[in-house]
KOLBA-201917 format. One record per atom (N, C-alpha, C): residue number from 1; residue in three letters; x, y, z negated. Coordinates in Angstrom, 2 decimals. Last residue first. Layout:
<nodes>
@pos NUM&code ALA&c1 X&c2 Y&c3 Z
...
</nodes>
This chain:
<nodes>
@pos 94&code ALA&c1 -4.41&c2 22.07&c3 10.85
@pos 94&code ALA&c1 -3.75&c2 22.98&c3 11.85
@pos 94&code ALA&c1 -3.43&c2 24.33&c3 11.29
@pos 93&code PRO&c1 -3.65&c2 19.58&c3 8.44
@pos 93&code PRO&c1 -4.53&c2 20.67&c3 8.93
@pos 93&code PRO&c1 -3.73&c2 21.59&c3 9.84
@pos 92&code LYS&c1 -2.51&c2 16.37&c3 9.44
@pos 92&code LYS&c1 -2.22&c2 17.66&c3 8.76
@pos 92&code LYS&c1 -3.16&c2 18.70&c3 9.32
@pos 91&code GLU&c1 -4.51&c2 13.50&c3 9.17
@pos 91&code GLU&c1 -3.82&c2 14.47&c3 10.01
@pos 91&code GLU&c1 -3.64&c2 15.75&c3 9.23
@pos 90&code PRO&c1 -3.84&c2 10.89&c3 6.85
@pos 90&code PRO&c1 -4.72&c2 11.98&c3 7.34
@pos 90&code PRO&c1 -3.90&c2 12.91&c3 8.16
@pos 89&code LEU&c1 -2.58&c2 7.72&c3 7.92
@pos 89&code LEU&c1 -2.40&c2 8.95&c3 7.14
@pos 89&code LEU&c1 -3.34&c2 10.01&c3 7.68
@pos 88&code VAL&c1 -3.30&c2 4.42&c3 7.67
@pos 88&code VAL&c1 -3.58&c2 5.60&c3 8.50
@pos 88&code VAL&c1 -3.51&c2 6.83&c3 7.60
@pos 87&code LEU&c1 -1.86&c2 1.39&c3 7.76
@pos 87&code LEU&c1 -2.03&c2 2.51&c3 6.86
@pos 87&code LEU&c1 -2.19&c2 3.76&c3 7.76
@pos 86&code GLU&c1 -3.01&c2 -1.69&c3 8.80
@pos 86&code GLU&c1 -2.52&c2 -0.37&c3 9.24
@pos 86&code GLU&c1 -2.85&c2 0.62&c3 8.12
@pos 85&code VAL&c1 -1.85&c2 -5.05&c3 8.14
@pos 85&code VAL&c1 -2.84&c2 -3.97&c3 8.12
@pos 85&code VAL&c1 -2.17&c2 -2.66&c3 8.48
@pos 84&code VAL&c1 -1.53&c2 -8.45&c3 8.38
@pos 84&code VAL&c1 -0.92&c2 -7.15&c3 8.78
@pos 84&code VAL&c1 -2.00&c2 -6.12&c3 8.85
@pos 83&code GLN&c1 -1.63&c2 -10.92&c3 5.80
@pos 83&code GLN&c1 -2.31&c2 -10.08&c3 6.79
@pos 83&code GLN&c1 -1.53&c2 -8.80&c3 7.10
@pos 82&code GLY&c1 -0.38&c2 -12.08&c3 3.68
@pos 82&code GLY&c1 0.11&c2 -12.37&c3 5.02
@pos 82&code GLY&c1 -0.54&c2 -11.57&c3 6.13
@pos 81&code VAL&c1 -3.27&c2 -12.18&c3 1.69
@pos 81&code VAL&c1 -1.79&c2 -12.29&c3 1.74
@pos 81&code VAL&c1 -1.41&c2 -12.74&c3 3.13
@pos 80&code GLN&c1 -5.93&c2 -10.02&c3 2.67
@pos 80&code GLN&c1 -5.43&c2 -11.38&c3 2.41
@pos 80&code GLN&c1 -3.92&c2 -11.36&c3 2.53
@pos 79&code PHE&c1 -8.83&c2 -8.00&c3 2.36
@pos 79&code PHE&c1 -7.38&c2 -8.08&c3 2.35
@pos 79&code PHE&c1 -6.96&c2 -9.48&c3 1.95
@pos 78&code HIS&c1 -11.47&c2 -8.67&c3 2.56
@pos 78&code HIS&c1 -10.97&c2 -7.60&c3 3.40
@pos 78&code HIS&c1 -9.46&c2 -7.61&c3 3.48
@pos 77&code GLY&c1 -12.61&c2 -10.55&c3 0.89
@pos 77&code GLY&c1 -11.97&c2 -11.06&c3 2.09
@pos 77&code GLY&c1 -11.40&c2 -9.98&c3 2.97
@pos 76&code GLU&c1 -14.78&c2 -8.13&c3 -0.40
@pos 76&code GLU&c1 -14.38&c2 -9.52&c3 -0.46
@pos 76&code GLU&c1 -13.78&c2 -9.97&c3 0.89
@pos 75&code PRO&c1 -13.49&c2 -4.79&c3 -0.57
@pos 75&code PRO&c1 -14.48&c2 -5.74&c3 -0.04
@pos 75&code PRO&c1 -13.92&c2 -7.19&c3 -0.04
@pos 74&code TYR&c1 -12.14&c2 -3.89&c3 -3.74
@pos 74&code TYR&c1 -12.03&c2 -3.84&c3 -2.29
@pos 74&code TYR&c1 -12.98&c2 -4.94&c3 -1.77
@pos 73&code ARG&c1 -13.90&c2 -2.19&c3 -6.34
@pos 73&code ARG&c1 -13.37&c2 -3.44&c3 -5.80
@pos 73&code ARG&c1 -13.19&c2 -3.31&c3 -4.27
@pos 72&code GLN&c1 -14.19&c2 0.51&c3 -6.67
@pos 72&code GLN&c1 -14.15&c2 -0.34&c3 -7.85
@pos 72&code GLN&c1 -13.51&c2 -1.67&c3 -7.46
@pos 71&code LEU&c1 -11.87&c2 2.27&c3 -4.53
@pos 71&code LEU&c1 -13.17&c2 1.67&c3 -4.80
@pos 71&code LEU&c1 -13.08&c2 0.89&c3 -6.11
@pos 70&code GLU&c1 -9.44&c2 3.08&c3 -3.83
@pos 70&code GLU&c1 -10.21&c2 4.03&c3 -4.59
@pos 70&code GLU&c1 -11.67&c2 3.53&c3 -4.83
@pos 69&code PRO&c1 -6.95&c2 0.52&c3 -4.24
@pos 69&code PRO&c1 -8.13&c2 1.07&c3 -3.57
@pos 69&code PRO&c1 -8.87&c2 2.04&c3 -4.45
@pos 68&code ARG&c1 -3.59&c2 1.03&c3 -4.62
@pos 68&code ARG&c1 -4.79&c2 0.69&c3 -5.39
@pos 68&code ARG&c1 -5.98&c2 1.34&c3 -4.63
@pos 67&code PHE&c1 -0.52&c2 -0.33&c3 -3.45
@pos 67&code PHE&c1 -1.70&c2 0.51&c3 -3.27
@pos 67&code PHE&c1 -2.80&c2 0.10&c3 -4.16
@pos 66&code VAL&c1 2.91&c2 -0.33&c3 -3.26
@pos 66&code VAL&c1 1.80&c2 -0.83&c3 -4.08
@pos 66&code VAL&c1 0.65&c2 0.17&c3 -3.90
@pos 65&code TYR&c1 5.54&c2 -1.35&c3 -1.03
@pos 65&code TYR&c1 4.61&c2 -0.33&c3 -1.59
@pos 65&code TYR&c1 3.51&c2 -1.05&c3 -2.36
@pos 64&code MET&c1 8.81&c2 -1.86&c3 0.19
@pos 64&code MET&c1 7.69&c2 -2.40&c3 -0.58
@pos 64&code MET&c1 6.85&c2 -1.26&c3 -1.20
@pos 63&code ASP&c1 11.06&c2 -0.77&c3 1.25
@pos 63&code ASP&c1 9.99&c2 -1.12&c3 2.24
@pos 63&code ASP&c1 8.77&c2 -1.72&c3 1.48
@pos 62&code ARG&c1 13.00&c2 -0.29&c3 -0.62
@pos 62&code ARG&c1 12.20&c2 0.85&c3 -0.17
@pos 62&code ARG&c1 11.12&c2 0.50&c3 0.88
@pos 61&code ASN&c1 14.11&c2 -1.56&c3 -3.19
@pos 61&code ASN&c1 13.59&c2 -2.17&c3 -1.97
@pos 61&code ASN&c1 12.57&c2 -1.19&c3 -1.42
@pos 60&code PRO&c1 17.03&c2 -0.59&c3 -4.97
@pos 60&code PRO&c1 15.62&c2 -0.34&c3 -4.61
@pos 60&code PRO&c1 15.29&c2 -1.01&c3 -3.28
@pos 59&code ASN&c1 18.93&c2 -2.85&c3 -6.81
@pos 59&code ASN&c1 18.86&c2 -1.98&c3 -5.63
@pos 59&code ASN&c1 17.44&c2 -1.81&c3 -5.20
@pos 58&code LYS&c1 19.25&c2 -4.62&c3 -8.89
@pos 58&code LYS&c1 18.76&c2 -3.26&c3 -9.21
@pos 58&code LYS&c1 18.88&c2 -2.29&c3 -8.03
@pos 57&code LYS&c1 19.69&c2 -7.17&c3 -8.32
@pos 57&code LYS&c1 20.88&c2 -6.35&c3 -8.44
@pos 57&code LYS&c1 20.54&c2 -4.89&c3 -8.67
@pos 56&code PRO&c1 17.13&c2 -8.27&c3 -8.07
@pos 56&code PRO&c1 17.89&c2 -8.59&c3 -9.25
@pos 56&code PRO&c1 19.16&c2 -7.71&c3 -9.40
@pos 55&code ASN&c1 15.40&c2 -5.31&c3 -6.69
@pos 55&code ASN&c1 15.80&c2 -6.71&c3 -6.60
@pos 55&code ASN&c1 16.66&c2 -7.03&c3 -7.85
@pos 54&code GLY&c1 12.55&c2 -3.20&c3 -7.41
@pos 54&code GLY&c1 13.96&c2 -3.54&c3 -7.37
@pos 54&code GLY&c1 14.23&c2 -5.03&c3 -7.18
@pos 53&code LEU&c1 10.22&c2 -1.11&c3 -5.82
@pos 53&code LEU&c1 10.48&c2 -2.35&c3 -6.50
@pos 53&code LEU&c1 11.97&c2 -2.69&c3 -6.36
@pos 52&code PRO&c1 10.11&c2 2.44&c3 -6.31
@pos 52&code PRO&c1 10.40&c2 1.28&c3 -5.46
@pos 52&code PRO&c1 10.61&c2 0.05&c3 -6.31
@pos 51&code PHE&c1 6.73&c2 1.88&c3 -7.44
@pos 51&code PHE&c1 7.66&c2 2.01&c3 -6.31
@pos 51&code PHE&c1 8.92&c2 2.78&c3 -6.75
@pos 50&code ILE&c1 5.14&c2 2.10&c3 -9.65
@pos 50&code ILE&c1 5.79&c2 0.79&c3 -9.45
@pos 50&code ILE&c1 6.82&c2 0.88&c3 -8.34
@pos 49&code ALA&c1 4.06&c2 4.57&c3 -9.50
@pos 49&code ALA&c1 4.68&c2 4.24&c3 -10.76
@pos 49&code ALA&c1 5.44&c2 2.90&c3 -10.63
@pos 48&code ASP&c1 2.65&c2 4.92&c3 -7.12
@pos 48&code ASP&c1 4.12&c2 5.11&c3 -7.10
@pos 48&code ASP&c1 4.81&c2 4.88&c3 -8.46
@pos 47&code TYR&c1 0.29&c2 3.70&c3 -5.59
@pos 47&code TYR&c1 0.63&c2 3.58&c3 -6.98
@pos 47&code TYR&c1 2.17&c2 3.68&c3 -7.15
@pos 46&code HIS&c1 -1.59&c2 5.50&c3 -3.53
@pos 46&code HIS&c1 -0.26&c2 4.88&c3 -3.57
@pos 46&code HIS&c1 0.17&c2 4.89&c3 -5.02
@pos 45&code TYR&c1 -4.95&c2 4.75&c3 -3.01
@pos 45&code TYR&c1 -4.03&c2 5.57&c3 -3.79
@pos 45&code TYR&c1 -2.66&c2 4.84&c3 -3.84
@pos 44&code VAL&c1 -7.10&c2 4.48&c3 -0.20
@pos 44&code VAL&c1 -6.22&c2 3.96&c3 -1.16
@pos 44&code VAL&c1 -5.38&c2 5.04&c3 -1.86
@pos 43&code ALA&c1 -10.01&c2 3.63&c3 1.59
@pos 43&code ALA&c1 -9.26&c2 4.70&c3 0.96
@pos 43&code ALA&c1 -8.39&c2 4.12&c3 -0.19
@pos 42&code VAL&c1 -9.88&c2 1.31&c3 4.17
@pos 42&code VAL&c1 -10.29&c2 1.51&c3 2.78
@pos 42&code VAL&c1 -9.39&c2 2.62&c3 2.19
@pos 41&code GLY&c1 -8.86&c2 0.69&c3 6.69
@pos 41&code GLY&c1 -10.15&c2 1.39&c3 6.60
@pos 41&code GLY&c1 -10.64&c2 1.67&c3 5.18
@pos 40&code ASN&c1 -6.35&c2 -0.31&c3 6.13
@pos 40&code ASN&c1 -7.35&c2 -1.19&c3 6.76
@pos 40&code ASN&c1 -8.76&c2 -0.65&c3 6.60
@pos 39&code LEU&c1 -6.07&c2 2.33&c3 4.11
@pos 39&code LEU&c1 -5.38&c2 1.01&c3 4.38
@pos 39&code LEU&c1 -6.49&c2 0.05&c3 4.86
@pos 38&code LEU&c1 -5.84&c2 5.76&c3 4.47
@pos 38&code LEU&c1 -6.71&c2 4.60&c3 4.55
@pos 38&code LEU&c1 -5.88&c2 3.37&c3 4.89
@pos 37&code ALA&c1 -5.32&c2 8.74&c3 2.58
@pos 37&code ALA&c1 -4.80&c2 7.66&c3 3.38
@pos 37&code ALA&c1 -5.77&c2 6.45&c3 3.33
@pos 36&code GLY&c1 -6.15&c2 10.74&c3 0.85
@pos 36&code GLY&c1 -6.89&c2 10.58&c3 2.07
@pos 36&code GLY&c1 -6.42&c2 9.50&c3 2.99
@pos 35&code ASP&c1 -3.03&c2 11.92&c3 -0.36
@pos 35&code ASP&c1 -4.43&c2 11.67&c3 -0.59
@pos 35&code ASP&c1 -5.17&c2 11.60&c3 0.75
@pos 34&code PRO&c1 -0.10&c2 10.52&c3 1.30
@pos 34&code PRO&c1 -0.92&c2 11.56&c3 0.69
@pos 34&code PRO&c1 -2.33&c2 11.10&c3 0.38
@pos 33&code VAL&c1 2.79&c2 8.93&c3 1.03
@pos 33&code VAL&c1 1.39&c2 8.59&c3 1.23
@pos 33&code VAL&c1 0.51&c2 9.63&c3 0.51
@pos 32&code VAL&c1 5.72&c2 9.23&c3 2.74
@pos 32&code VAL&c1 4.96&c2 9.81&c3 1.63
@pos 32&code VAL&c1 3.53&c2 9.56&c3 1.94
@pos 31&code LEU&c1 8.44&c2 7.35&c3 3.64
@pos 31&code LEU&c1 7.03&c2 7.56&c3 3.89
@pos 31&code LEU&c1 6.36&c2 8.08&c3 2.63
@pos 30&code PRO&c1 11.66&c2 7.73&c3 5.20
@pos 30&code PRO&c1 10.78&c2 7.65&c3 4.02
@pos 30&code PRO&c1 9.36&c2 7.98&c3 4.31
@pos 29&code GLN&c1 12.00&c2 6.04&c3 8.37
@pos 29&code GLN&c1 12.24&c2 7.17&c3 7.50
@pos 29&code GLN&c1 11.37&c2 7.00&c3 6.27
@pos 28&code ASP&c1 11.61&c2 3.52&c3 9.37
@pos 28&code ASP&c1 12.52&c2 4.43&c3 10.11
@pos 28&code ASP&c1 12.88&c2 5.67&c3 9.28
@pos 27&code VAL&c1 10.45&c2 0.54&c3 9.09
@pos 27&code VAL&c1 11.06&c2 1.51&c3 8.18
@pos 27&code VAL&c1 12.05&c2 2.33&c3 8.95
@pos 26&code GLN&c1 7.83&c2 -1.22&c3 9.70
@pos 26&code GLN&c1 8.74&c2 -0.36&c3 10.50
@pos 26&code GLN&c1 9.26&c2 0.73&c3 9.59
@pos 25&code LEU&c1 6.50&c2 -2.64&c3 7.68
@pos 25&code LEU&c1 7.13&c2 -3.36&c3 8.76
@pos 25&code LEU&c1 8.07&c2 -2.50&c3 9.64
@pos 24&code ARG&c1 6.34&c2 -2.63&c3 4.18
@pos 24&code ARG&c1 6.30&c2 -1.79&c3 5.41
@pos 24&code ARG&c1 7.06&c2 -2.48&c3 6.50
@pos 23&code ARG&c1 4.51&c2 -4.84&c3 2.32
@pos 23&code ARG&c1 5.82&c2 -4.54&c3 2.85
@pos 23&code ARG&c1 5.66&c2 -3.78&c3 4.13
@pos 22&code ALA&c1 2.39&c2 -4.49&c3 -0.53
@pos 22&code ALA&c1 2.55&c2 -4.60&c3 0.91
@pos 22&code ALA&c1 3.99&c2 -4.16&c3 1.30
@pos 21&code PHE&c1 -0.02&c2 -5.25&c3 -2.88
@pos 21&code PHE&c1 1.43&c2 -5.16&c3 -2.68
@pos 21&code PHE&c1 1.68&c2 -5.41&c3 -1.17
@pos 20&code ILE&c1 -2.72&c2 -3.85&c3 -4.28
@pos 20&code ILE&c1 -2.32&c2 -4.45&c3 -3.05
@pos 20&code ILE&c1 -0.81&c2 -4.22&c3 -2.88
@pos 19&code PHE&c1 -4.76&c2 -4.21&c3 -7.11
@pos 19&code PHE&c1 -3.57&c2 -3.72&c3 -6.51
@pos 19&code PHE&c1 -3.22&c2 -4.50&c3 -5.31
@pos 18&code GLN&c1 -7.69&c2 -3.19&c3 -9.01
@pos 18&code GLN&c1 -6.99&c2 -4.10&c3 -8.04
@pos 18&code GLN&c1 -5.77&c2 -3.39&c3 -7.42
@pos 17&code GLY&c1 -7.71&c2 -2.03&c3 -12.43
@pos 17&code GLY&c1 -8.26&c2 -2.29&c3 -11.11
@pos 17&code GLY&c1 -7.41&c2 -3.23&c3 -10.27
@pos 16&code ARG&c1 -7.03&c2 -1.70&c3 -15.03
@pos 16&code ARG&c1 -6.54&c2 -0.71&c3 -14.07
@pos 16&code ARG&c1 -7.01&c2 -0.93&c3 -12.67
@pos 15&code ASN&c1 -7.82&c2 -3.77&c3 -16.70
@pos 15&code ASN&c1 -8.35&c2 -2.41&c3 -16.93
@pos 15&code ASN&c1 -7.84&c2 -1.34&c3 -16.02
@pos 14&code HIS&c1 -6.79&c2 -6.20&c3 -15.56
@pos 14&code HIS&c1 -8.05&c2 -6.14&c3 -16.26
@pos 14&code HIS&c1 -8.61&c2 -4.77&c3 -16.54
@pos 13&code HIS&c1 -5.78&c2 -6.25&c3 -12.21
@pos 13&code HIS&c1 -5.41&c2 -5.91&c3 -13.59
@pos 13&code HIS&c1 -6.67&c2 -5.67&c3 -14.35
@pos 12&code ASP&c1 -5.10&c2 -8.32&c3 -9.68
@pos 12&code ASP&c1 -6.26&c2 -7.73&c3 -10.36
@pos 12&code ASP&c1 -5.82&c2 -7.50&c3 -11.79
@pos 11&code ARG&c1 -3.27&c2 -8.37&c3 -6.62
@pos 11&code ARG&c1 -3.36&c2 -8.54&c3 -8.09
@pos 11&code ARG&c1 -4.54&c2 -7.79&c3 -8.63
@pos 10&code LEU&c1 -1.83&c2 -9.80&c3 -3.84
@pos 10&code LEU&c1 -3.03&c2 -9.09&c3 -4.34
@pos 10&code LEU&c1 -3.12&c2 -9.40&c3 -5.81
@pos 9&code ALA&c1 1.06&c2 -9.58&c3 -1.70
@pos 9&code ALA&c1 0.37&c2 -10.06&c3 -2.92
@pos 9&code ALA&c1 -0.85&c2 -9.19&c3 -3.21
@pos 8&code THR&c1 1.77&c2 -8.74&c3 0.81
@pos 8&code THR&c1 2.56&c2 -9.77&c3 0.20
@pos 8&code THR&c1 1.91&c2 -10.33&c3 -1.05
@pos 7&code ILE&c1 0.69&c2 -7.56&c3 3.92
@pos 7&code ILE&c1 0.29&c2 -7.77&c3 2.51
@pos 7&code ILE&c1 1.06&c2 -8.93&c3 1.92
@pos 6&code GLU&c1 2.55&c2 -5.50&c3 5.88
@pos 6&code GLU&c1 2.16&c2 -6.87&c3 5.69
@pos 6&code GLU&c1 1.86&c2 -7.06&c3 4.20
@pos 5&code PHE&c1 1.79&c2 -2.52&c3 7.79
@pos 5&code PHE&c1 2.25&c2 -3.19&c3 6.52
@pos 5&code PHE&c1 1.76&c2 -4.63&c3 6.55
@pos 4&code PRO&c1 2.24&c2 0.15&c3 10.12
@pos 4&code PRO&c1 1.89&c2 -1.26&c3 9.83
@pos 4&code PRO&c1 2.55&c2 -1.80&c3 8.54
@pos 3&code HIS&c1 0.86&c2 3.29&c3 10.23
@pos 3&code HIS&c1 2.06&c2 2.56&c3 9.81
@pos 3&code HIS&c1 1.63&c2 1.11&c3 9.47
@pos 2&code ASN&c1 -0.24&c2 6.04&c3 12.23
@pos 2&code ASN&c1 -0.47&c2 4.73&c3 11.67
@pos 2&code ASN&c1 0.86&c2 4.06&c3 11.35
@pos 1&code MET&c1 -1.21&c2 9.40&c3 11.84
@pos 1&code MET&c1 -0.18&c2 8.49&c3 12.19
@pos 1&code MET&c1 -0.42&c2 7.15&c3 11.51
</nodes>
């Protein structure tokens, strides 16, 4: 199943790697991101230590997600702020 996201920020942490902050565009139910998920064709890990991001009133913003590519670096220019990308979840085994 595919889920559209809009990239809101890209961050590079000196010893934890690169992070992709993205807003889920169609929020109909909670989304669990399992191992094997691909964001714009790149294998990612859902960095849930940051989710959900809160607003100043401490209400969770459940449409914001943080992903870390399973690569050393995501491909140059592959992700850009404002870009709409697809998160593809692996199919459940039969």
